[in-house]
C-alpha positions, 0 to 999 in steps of 0.5 A: 499500500505504500508504493501506491500512496506513493504513487498518488503523492507523485502524480497528485496534481496530475489531470489524467490521475483516476482511480483505475491508474492508481489500482493498476499501479499497486494492486493491478487487478485487484477487486478488493483494491478500495476496501483495502485502500480505505482499511489502511487510511480510513478513506476511500481512494477518491476521497484521499485524492480530493483531501490533499488536492482541496488542502494544497488549494487552501495554501494557494488561495489563502497565500497573498503571493498567489492572489492574482492567481484566478480560480481556474487556474488554482484548479488547472494547477491542481489537476482539476477542472473548475467545476469540480474543484469548486465542488469538492472545495465547497464540500470540504470547506463548506465555502467556494473557493473564492468566498472562502479566499476572500474571508482568509485574505480579509482575516489575514490582512487584518492579522497583519496590521495588528501585528505590525 
């Protein structure tokens, strides 16, 4: 399973990464792959990939250095189509990426001013 996890992290932002490719890389045609993966990680393979992509998106979205990037550019860099990224993000964070970003940047700028 560690080889499979490593493969996922090496290809995390590849738009061609699919559960089928992950399965084939680590287990061939093993029908129990999803169950074994869930037992090992605690989540389904699709959710595992989504979790790391959304966390990476959050880091980019709240970083002032990337404030000029559009949501579609971030989605593409993370291996998503825009609608898929927005849906995955909202599912995990409870806000769409653009709204979440505005709140985070507003908060971080306010904190910076307080600390100065």
